[in-house]
C-alpha positions, 0 to 999 in steps of 0.5 A: 830829473824833473819835468819842465812844469815842476822846475817852473813851479819851484823856480817861481818860489825863489823870490818868496823864499828870498823874502820868507825863507827864514820864517818858513824854516823857523816855523818848520823846526818848531813844528817838527821838534814839537810834534816829533820829539824823537828827533830833538836829540839831533839838533843843538838847542843853542843853535836853535835859540841863535837862529843859525840852524834856521838861517842855514836851512833857509839858505840851503832850501833857496839854493836848491830852488834856484838851482833845481834846473842845474843841480850839478851846481850844488854838488860841492855842498853835498859831501859835507851835508852827507858827512854831517848826517852820517855823523849824527846817525840820520836814518831813512825814517827821519826823512819823511818826518822832515818832508811833511813838516817842511811842506806844512811850514811852507803852507802855513807861512805862505798861506794862499800863495802855496797852491796845491801845485806848488806843494806838489812840486816841492813834495816831488823835489824834496822826495828826490833830494831825500832819496839821493841823500839816503843812498849816498849816506848808506854808502858811507855807513857801509864804508865806515863799518867795512874799515878795519876797526870801523863800526856802524851806529854807536860803539861804547868807549871808556874815558881813559884820561882827562887832560886839561889843555887850557882854562876852557879846553879839556882833552878826553882820551877814549879807548873802546870798551871791546878792546878792538881796533880803531879805524884809520880816520882822516886828520880833520874829522870829528866824533859824535857823542850820543849822551843822555844829560840830566834826562835829555838825549843829545848828540854832539860833534867834537873834533879829533885832536890827535893823529890817527894810529894811536890806541885811543881817539882823543877829542878836545872839548871847550866848556861852553857856558850855558851849554848842555853837554860840554859842562857835563863832560868837564864837570860830571864825567870821570876816568872809567865812565863810558860814552856812546860814540859814532864813527869819525866823519867829516870832509874838512880833511887834510890829504897827503902831499908836500904842498906848503900848509898854513893852519890858521885857528882861533880859540877852540878852532885849534882842535882839528888843526892839532890833529892835522899838525900831529899827522903832518909834522914828520912829513917834511912838508912846510907847515906854518901854524898860526893861532889866535887867542885872547890870552895864554890862559885860554891858549890850548896845546901851546907846549905841544906845538912848541915841542913839535916845532923844536923837533921838526924844522919844517914846522913854524908856530906864530901865536897872536893874543888880543888881550895878553896877560902880563906873563904871556909870550905871544909873537904878536899882540892884536889880531891876525891881519893881512901883513901877518898872514902874508909873511907865512905864505909862499911867493907863488901862493902854491899853498893849502890854507886851512882855517877854523875859529869863530865866524867873524875870524873865518870871514877875515881869514877868507877875505885876507886869503883872497886879497893875497891871491890864494886860490879859492879852492885852496882856502878850506874852512870848517863850521862847528855847527850848522853850515853857513855862508862866510860871505 
């Protein structure tokens, strides 16, 4: 794809990116969001403030540079990036903005070390990657629109019900204003809302928490104190209000099969797992549902999971609270640990483990899964935010 000279120039920047990558991407976001406010809605301000967005991009740029001569090594990461972009509604015209600001950030941070040859090489490398993503995303947009009940861009939905699931999480049942069909999404996917809150446009992803095939799309939202969109959804929207919604997207999905399934969740990570459980409970597939919460007040969907377990002999539930209240009834007190997880894995480790929660929680579950002999490809996780490494 690239000339030997371009590859050599890009590879030569790897040590510099290892040292200055995050400074480059932090400056990049500052430049782009200042000079192109039209793209600001695509980025979560909390992730910007925490630095997670810049760290994630720095890691991606470094990986691209290090593997510029064997791009097949990055193939596994592309589907998730493509799905994230499609969910947000990224368009071809956004890519030149990103490219120009990224090259300027490299120049500004590296100074004289960013020679004309290096900038030209990075321009070529970025252009090739941008075109690859544009083409792949167009295929997904077309496929989404071609589904029965599918659409492209935004579609207005009406809030049919708001149901509190815990002290922090509320479910929103959304029905299409046009009265049309809904697409058969895959359990584990999410919606993107395109909203204007107090004059500020924003786009936010929220997991679908009910099975496909219902006359609604249900998303379950945790109130994030200090956030922009989630408090507004909880406090300022009412039944009958309309929301603009992008089509379901995401590659953290549950396929069909009879392999034993272990769903391990912490906090609001329960939301995509509920969609998976609702879809798979009646299949006969052995399912162990492990949920960790601080206490019963913030434990969403407990009654529903208990009902599914009572109805289906293949479903077993375990709840772990680290600071239980007096009236709480967890199965264990403390945290999910290796011994507890091992109790729910088959001896032959022929199992699919899906886990979602705060980053430290997911790091712990991934480590335990490795220690217990679960194959790496059978351990699946999802980030609610920028794509980061668990290692």
